[in-house]
N, C-alpha and C positions, 0 to 999 in steps of 0.2 A: 428555366426548366421547370416543368410541372412537378407536383408533389409525387405523382406516380413514377416519375423518372428519377427521383432521388434515390441515392444509394444508402442502403442501411449498413452502418458501420457498428461493428462489434469489436470491443477490446477485452482481452483477457490479460490482466497485469499480475504477473508472478512477482511477489513482495514479501519482504520480512519487516515487521514494525521497528525493529531495532536497527535498521539500516538507515543511515542519514540520506543517502542518495535515493532511498525509496520515497521519503518524505519530499525531497526537493522534486523527485520525478511526478509525485502525486500533485504538487503544485503546479508544474509545468503542464501537464496534462489537462488538469481541471481549467486552466487558464486556456489551453488551446482549443477545448471543447467549447468553453463559452465564447470565444472569438469567432469560431467556426459557425455556431448555431445563430450568432447575431446576423450573419450574411447569408446562412442557409437554413432559414427558420423551419423548413419543412423536412429537413434531414432527420434521421432518426440515428442516435448514438447510444449504444448499451455498453455499460462499463462493469466488469466483474473483477474483483480482486481475489487472486488465488495465493495460497499459503506456501511459504518456503521457510527453511530453518538454516539460516547462515552459519550457526554454530550449534548443531544437535548435541553437542557435548555439556552445553549449558544446563544446569539443574533447574527443574521447575520450583522445587521448594527451597532451594538454598541460593538467595541472590548473591551477587558479587558486587562490589563497588565498581562503578564504571571505570573511574580513573585507574584502579588496579587492573581491571580487564584490558583496557586499551595499552596500558604500558606492557603488559605481558603478550598481547597479540601483535602490536606494531613495533614496540621498542620505543624508548624516550624520543629519540630523534625523529622517526617518522611520525610519531603522534603529535610532535610539536609542529611538523609540516603540515599534517592533515587537517587539524582543526581550524586554523585560520582560512583555509581554502573553503572548508564547510560553511564557516561564519560569515564570509563574503558572499558566497553564492545564496546563502539562505536569506541574508539581508536583502538581497535583490527581490526576493520573493515574499518579503514580510515574515520571515521565520527568524525567530531570536533563538538560535540554539544555545543551550546551556548543557554542560557535560558532567554535571554532579548527579547524584543519585545512585540507583542500583540497576543491575541487569540480570535478567534470568530468561529462560527458555519462554517461548511466545506460542506455545500451542494453544493454552487457553484463550489467548486473545483471537487467535486465527479460527477457533471453534465459534467464538461469539460473532465474528465478522462473516462467517458462513451462515450461521443462524440468521443475522440481520439480513443477508442476501436473499435468503429464502422467504423472508417476509416481504421484502421489497427492495430491489436494488439500489434505490436511492438512500434507503437507511443504512446499507453497507457503507456508502460513501460518508454519510454524515457520522457515523460511528468511528471510521477509519480516521477522519479528520480530528475527531475528539481524543483518540488514542494517541496519534501522532503529537498532538499539541501536549498532552498530558506527560508523555514519555521525554521529548525532546526540549520543550519549552519550559515546563513545570518541575521537571526532575521527579516524576510520580512513578510509582512502581506498578508497571501495567502487567505485572505477573500476579498481582493481588486481585483475588475474586471479588472483594469488596470494592476495590478500585474501578475494576472492569465494569460491574454491575451498576455502580453510579454513572459511569460514562454512558452505559446502554440507556439507562434511564433520561440522561441528558440529551441523547441523541433521538429518543423518540422510538427506540427499539422495542423496549419492553419495560416493565416496571422493575425495580431494584430486585424486589422478591422473586420475580419471574426470572430474571437473569441469573441470580444467585442459585436458584433451583437447577437451572440449565447447567451452569459451570460446575456444580457439585456432581452432577451426573457425568456418564461417558458418551453422552449424544454427540453425534457427528464427529468423533473421535476418528472412527475408521475412514470416514470420508475426507477428512483433512489429511491423514497420513496418505490415502491413495493419491490425493492431488499433489503432495509433495514428491511421492515416487514417480508419478507421471512426469512431473517437471525435470526431475533428475534422469528420468528414462529419454527425455528429449535433449539431454545435454546442457541443461540450464546449471550453471555453477555460480552465476552472480546475478544480483538483482538490483534494481528493478529489470524485468524483461517484459515488455509489451508486445502482444501478438494481435495484430489488426486483421480482421475478417480470416483468421486461421491461415494466413498466408505470408504476411509481413511482419517481422521482428524488429523491434527497436530496444537496444541494451543501453542501460545507464539512464542518468539523469539529464536527458536531452532537453534542449531548448523547446519551447512551445511551437516555433516556426516549423521544427522538424515534423511534428504531429500534424500540424495546420496543413503542410504541403501535400501530405499523404491523404488527409481527409478530403481536401479539394480535389485531388486527382481521382479517388474514389467516387466522389459525388458527381463528377462530370464523366465518369467512366473512362478516364484517361489510363487508369491501371485496370487490365482485365481481372475479373473476379471469378472466372470460371475456367 
């Protein structure tokens, strides 16, 4: 198939950084894209991560211990069942989940991710991986502007000072809220939810083969896109 015949693939991923399935989904999706591009080098794949708040009641300024939060949300028995499942699935993808640290609302992180995307979509993915790693593997406080600004600098998004200035403002707050409301209006209640070419939705932390199957069908136009 010539380059002109290759199907452009666009992915909009609705996600919240505090969701372990979203981290798993991110790893599976990026693995799928890497594998697909190796056999379809002329294909074009665009990815945008969009915001979602799994728990809008979480406070931005008053963090809660994760262990306390999980026990309150899931109960002791269910929490004990969920974590080993996450640990095993994560290990398959090179994720070393740690469940200590604190949790709070993720609006600031979502604003920074949108800021990164507007600069360059690849920068958003680089920052997202840094945030996921910091939260799930290093037990860092990703509600802290200081922490987020450092991650933005590490990902090449902005200098720490520029990121801190952005986070101290209300820039992109309305846009983040609008995308959250849009997702809710479409009936999305759980994440991750990946919409491919504005037509096909994949929910949850699916295996990379699920994505690759759709990518290949789109690339060969086996799935109509109009």
